[in-house]
MARVEXMAR-893781 format. One line per field, with one value per residue (C-alpha): residue number from 1; z negated, x, y negated. Coordinates in nm, 2 decimals, m for minus. Example, Ala and Ser with C-alpha at 12.3 -4.5 7.8 and 13.67 -1.06 7.14 Angstrom:
pos 1/2
c3 m0.78/m0.71
c1 1.23/1.37
c2 0.45/0.11
END
This chain:
pos 1/2/3/4/5/6/7/8/9/10/11/12/13/14/15/16/17/18/19/20/21/22/23/24/25/26/27/28/29/30/31/32/33/34/35/36/37/38/39/40/41/42/43/44/45/46/47/48/49/50/51/52/53/54/55/56/57/58/59/60/61/62/63/64/65/66/67/68/69/70/71/72/73/74/75/76/77/78/79/80/81/82/83/84/85/86/87/88/89/90/91/92/93/94/95/96/97/98/99/100/101/102/103/104/105/106/107/108/109/110/111/112/113/114/115/116/117/118/119/120/121/122/123/124/125/126/127/128/129/130/131/132/133/134/135/136/137/138/139/140/141/142/143/144/145/146/147/148/149/150/151/152/153/154/155/156/157/158/159/160/161/162/163/164/165/166/167/168/169/170/171/172/173/174/175/176/177/178/179/180/181/182/183/184/185/186/187/188/189/190/191/192/193/194/195/196/197/198/199/200/201/202/203/204/205/206/207/208/209/210/211/212/213/214/215/216/217/218/219/220/221
c3 0.00/0.07/m0.19/m0.15/m0.42/m0.42/m0.75/m1.01/m1.33/m1.54/m1.30/m1.32/m1.70/m1.71/m1.47/m1.60/m1.68/m1.33/m1.26/m1.60/m1.54/m1.16/m1.06/m1.03/m0.79/m0.52/m0.28/m0.39/m0.37/m0.19/m0.32/0.01/m0.07/m0.40/m0.56/m0.82/m0.65/m0.91/m0.88/m0.59/m0.38/m0.53/m0.76/m1.13/m1.46/m1.48/m1.15/m1.29/m1.60/m1.39/m1.17/m1.47/m1.65/m1.34/m1.29/m1.63/m1.51/m1.20/m1.39/m1.64/m1.36/m1.13/m1.10/m0.89/m0.74/m0.52/m0.37/m0.41/m0.18/m0.30/m0.07/0.18/0.06/0.22/0.38/0.50/0.34/0.06/0.29/0.19/m0.13/0.05/0.31/0.05/0.16/m0.11/m0.25/m0.16/m0.39/m0.21/m0.03/0.20/0.22/0.58/0.61/0.41/0.48/0.12/m0.04/m0.37/m0.59/m0.74/m1.09/m0.98/m0.80/m1.13/m1.27/m1.02/m1.20/m1.31/m1.16/m1.32/m1.25/m1.56/m1.79/m2.15/m2.39/m2.61/m2.83/m2.94/m3.27/m3.28/m2.99/m2.87/m2.55/m2.34/m2.44/m2.20/m2.20/m2.03/m2.11/m1.83/m1.82/m1.58/m1.72/m1.44/m1.57/m1.93/m1.96/m2.11/m2.03/m2.24/m2.06/m2.27/m2.14/m2.35/m2.14/m2.44/m2.58/m2.92/m3.03/m3.07/m3.32/m3.20/m3.29/m3.01/m3.07/m2.78/m2.90/m2.56/m2.57/m2.93/m2.90/m2.79/m2.89/m3.19/m2.98/m2.66/m2.38/m2.37/m2.05/m2.11/m1.87/m2.03/m1.97/m2.19/m2.03/m1.76/m1.50/m1.52/m1.20/m0.99/m0.67/m0.39/m0.56/m0.91/m0.85/m1.19/m1.43/m1.52/m1.49/m1.68/m1.99/m2.11/m2.47/m2.71/m2.93/m3.25/m3.47/m3.19/m3.22/m3.06/m3.30/m3.38/m3.44/m3.21/m3.17/m2.81/m2.74/m2.57/m2.19/m2.15/m1.98/m2.16/m2.05/m2.32/m2.18/m2.42/m2.37/m2.41/m2.64
c1 0.00/0.11/m0.01/0.01/m0.04/m0.02/m0.14/m0.11/0.08/m0.23/m0.37/m0.05/m0.05/m0.40/m0.32/0.02/m0.13/m0.27/m0.08/m0.08/m0.38/m0.35/m0.38/m0.04/m0.17/m0.24/0.00/0.31/0.30/0.51/0.43/0.51/0.45/0.40/0.48/0.35/0.21/0.29/0.45/0.48/0.67/0.90/0.82/0.88/0.94/0.58/0.62/0.94/0.74/0.45/0.70/0.89/0.56/0.44/0.77/0.75/0.44/0.61/0.92/0.71/0.53/0.83/0.74/0.45/0.59/0.88/0.96/0.87/0.94/0.92/0.72/0.98/1.34/1.45/1.33/1.48/1.23/0.98/0.68/0.51/0.33/0.22/0.03/m0.10/0.08/0.33/0.68/1.03/1.31/1.59/1.57/1.83/1.92/1.84/2.14/2.40/2.28/2.35/2.13/1.97/1.82/1.48/1.37/1.19/1.50/1.69/1.46/1.57/1.88/1.86/1.84/1.74/1.65/1.45/1.18/1.23/0.93/0.90/0.66/0.62/0.51/0.44/0.42/0.10/m0.11/0.16/0.45/0.55/0.84/0.99/1.26/1.46/1.77/2.05/2.21/2.47/2.61/2.53/2.31/1.98/1.79/1.53/1.34/1.15/0.91/0.76/0.52/0.38/0.49/0.60/0.88/0.75/0.91/0.88/1.01/1.09/1.12/1.30/1.24/1.32/1.67/1.76/2.14/2.25/2.53/2.51/2.61/2.43/2.47/2.19/2.10/1.84/1.65/1.44/1.28/1.14/0.80/0.64/0.65/1.03/1.20/1.52/1.53/1.78/1.92/1.92/1.98/2.12/1.86/1.74/2.00/2.08/2.29/2.49/2.58/2.65/2.37/2.48/2.30/2.12/1.97/1.71/1.47/1.54/1.37/1.43/1.27/1.20/1.22/0.92/0.90/1.18/1.28/1.55/1.73/1.93/2.18/2.28/2.55/2.41/2.64
c2 0.00/m0.36/m0.60/m0.98/m1.24/m1.62/m1.75/m2.02/m1.94/m1.90/m1.64/m1.44/m1.46/m1.32/m1.03/m0.91/m0.57/m0.53/m0.21/m0.06/0.16/0.23/0.60/0.75/1.01/0.75/0.57/0.39/0.01/m0.25/m0.60/m0.75/m1.12/m1.28/m1.62/m1.86/m2.18/m2.44/m2.78/m3.03/m3.09/m2.82/m2.53/m2.60/m2.43/m2.33/m2.14/m1.97/m1.87/m1.73/m1.54/m1.40/m1.29/m1.11/m0.95/m0.79/m0.61/m0.49/m0.38/m0.19/m0.01/0.05/0.42/0.29/m0.03/0.08/m0.26/m0.63/m0.92/m1.28/m1.52/m1.65/m1.69/m2.01/m2.33/m2.66/m2.90/m2.88/m2.83/m2.51/m2.63/m2.94/m2.74/m2.49/m2.17/m2.10/m2.18/m2.07/m1.97/m2.17/m2.50/m2.65/m3.01/m3.11/m3.34/m3.15/m2.79/m2.70/m2.43/m2.54/m2.28/m2.37/m2.26/m1.94/m1.82/m1.79/m1.52/m1.26/m1.14/m0.78/m0.43/m0.10/0.26/0.36/0.21/0.34/0.33/0.02/m0.17/m0.53/m0.70/m1.07/m1.31/m1.48/m1.46/m1.63/m1.39/m1.12/m0.87/m0.57/m0.32/m0.16/0.06/0.15/0.46/0.48/0.15/0.21/m0.10/m0.19/m0.51/m0.68/m0.96/m1.20/m1.47/m1.74/m1.95/m2.14/m2.48/m2.34/m2.09/m1.74/m1.49/m1.13/m0.79/m0.55/m0.17/m0.01/0.34/0.49/0.32/0.40/0.38/0.03/m0.21/m0.43/m0.74/m0.84/m1.09/m1.35/m1.54/m1.81/m2.03/m2.29/m2.63/m2.91/m2.86/m2.66/m2.94/m2.99/m2.88/m2.87/m3.07/m3.12/m3.43/m3.27/m2.90/m2.81/m2.96/m2.61/m2.34/m2.01/m2.05/m1.74/m1.68/m1.39/m1.25/m1.09/m0.84/m0.66/m0.31/m0.09/m0.25/m0.62/m0.95/m1.25/m1.60/m1.70/m2.08/m2.25/m2.26/m2.01/m1.68/m1.48/m1.17/m0.98/m0.72/m0.45/m0.18/0.17/0.37
END
């Protein structure tokens, strides 16, 4: 099956569990086109949050969703939103021909082959997460999405990935509000920030900042 979705962030938030109950005896799914239509003339932090939230649902159901393709990758001017079609991940300066990565482009940063079992405590209606694993590389990834305007304390139990390192790598993408964006003239206003996260474990507590997407990479022991 080839599914296509162009939605606003709120619509993606409400439908994150779309694939959780789909019959596993049916056809596999290619999400051939999808993107959050948010922000004008360029996509913004709200679009990045909508994309990241929807991705957690696809990641959690990657036994069913075998491929996904984001909208169109690149354009030369911020035209698509203006004509109501959809956004692009990368825009090019018409004069300089330099690619500029927009906010949603930064959330495509991990790869995996397995989805270990996990559970969540805490977090409100606009908190989303996924746990994925690449055993060949010995890596576990925890993606956390807080689309609300306040910090959310959560506890994640990755029972299916019980043996992980006590220190992780944290990559955080955050904005001061959901309308904040990168443009051709200010392409680095919102960029991923990498740091070290101590005291990690298969079950640990963490507070996710407002308007943020965080990816925690843990080494599997």
